[in-house]
Structure formats: structure tokens, C-alpha cells
C-alpha positions, 0 to 999 in steps of 0.5 A, a space after each residue: 193715747 195723746 191727742 194727735 197734735 201733741 204726738 210730734 212737733 210741727 216743722 214750719 213747712 208742715 203748716 202748709 200741708 193739708 190732709 184731705 180725707 174722703 170717706 167711703 167704702 171700697 168696691 164697685 158696688 159702692 161707687 155710686 152710693 150716697 155713703 161714698 160722697 167723700 170718695 167722689 169729692 176727693 176724686 173730683 179734686 184730684 181730677 181738677 189737678 190731673 192727679 191720680 190715686 195710688 195704693 198705699 198703706 190702708 188707703 189710696 193716696 195722691 198729692 197736689 200743690 196749689 198756690 204754695 200749699 200741699 194737699 195730700 188726698 186720701 181715700 181709706 181702704 179700710 172699712 168705713 167704720 175703721 177710717 180712723 186708722 188710715 187718718 191717724 197713720 197718714 197724719 203722722 207719716 206726713 207730719 200734718 197738724 190736727 188743724 190742717 186735717 179735713 174729713 169729707 163725708 155724708 150727712 143723713 140729717 142735712 138736705 141733699 147737697 147742703 154743705 156744712 163745715 165745722 172745726 169740731 163736733 160730735 160724730 152724729 151717728 156716723 161710724 166713720 167719724 166716730 172711729 176718727 175721733 177715737 184714733 185722734 183722741 179728739 173731736 176737734 178736726 175739720 169736717 165737711 158734711 155733704 147732705 144726703 137727706 130728704 124731707 121724708 123719713 127713711 125707716 131703713 137708714 142703712 138701705 138709704 145711705 147704701 142706695 144709689 142717687 136718685 135721678 134728680 140727685 144725679 142731675 145736681 151732683 156734679 155742681 154740688 161736688 164742685 162746690 165742695 172742692 171749692 170749699 176744700 181749697 178755700 180751707 187750705 188757702 183762706 183758713 177755716 173761719 173764712 171758709 165756714 162763713 162763705 160755704 156753710 149752707 151753700 
């Protein structure tokens, strides 16, 4: 399998289009769980521009335009561990270059609410990111990791990530999600380097 960026040549307009993917699990029982923070982030971005999601192949999708840039927002409807299928399909269909893809996801190893943006890196034990890497055949894509961890160790990580936010976390969640939305828009408008300098660790 070739790396995604070599699968098609990019027309000039493609450089102004971005694929923003929030990772999560579909279903009422998952809506308020920590593992679904990616869905919450892209939901907030869509709501800020009065857009709504519609079902499409392997995902829920919406699109918004902002300052000359087009943001295609995606929530894969596959299982979390198969998120790469939707990412690959829609990147190719929308003709979006690899460097214009951003994945928003949870990170158990970061303190709650901490943001970390990287243009490449390992999956870090996250099965959704691992599948995306497999489908794109590269770890070199932008990811926004949202910290869901706490200081104490959790011996049952599955129960923790699939658990609901604590009362203290819930009280801070809206502000942290809004900061994530700002970082995503910055990625499209200012580029990866400036966005990482401004938002990493915020």
C-alpha cells in the first residue's frame, strides 16, 4: 500500500481543504464517556458554525467554510478500532492531502484537559490511531491529543476510558473543548508549526 499522499496529485484548491476527524464510538451509551472526546470536539466546531452532521459512508459528515478554508468534519461510524477505514476513504474522496488531515482523540497519558499537537508519532497504545496509521501507511499526520488522565494510576484502563466524566472534569470540559476548537481552526489558518507553538500544553 502506498502512503496516502502519493495516491493522487493535489489540485491547487485541495491545499485549502482540511479533513478534521474526531474519534469516538457511536451509540447513546458512549456519548458522555472520556473515549468520545474526539466526537465532542468536532461537534463543538460544527455547532460554532451552525452546521450539523449527516450520515455518509462509514461516518457522519459536515462541512464548513472559514476565512477561505474548507473544513470537512468527520465522525467515523465504524468501531473505534477501525477508524482508519473512514479516514482513508474520505481523504481520497475529498482529495485532501495528508498534511491537511487532523485527528482529534483522547490520551490517557496526559493530565485532564491538556492539549498536545504533533505532526507525527506513535499510536501510543490507541487502537484508533493505530488503525489510521495502518490505513494511511504512515504515522505522519497531525493529531490533537486531549488529556483524559489523572495523577493516580488506573488498573482497569478500559473501564476508565469508557467511563463518564467526573463532576470536576465536567465543570471544566466546555472551556477545554473550546480551546481544542481554536487549535483546529488555527491549524487550518496558521499551519501546524504556529499552532503547536501556541497550543501545546495549554
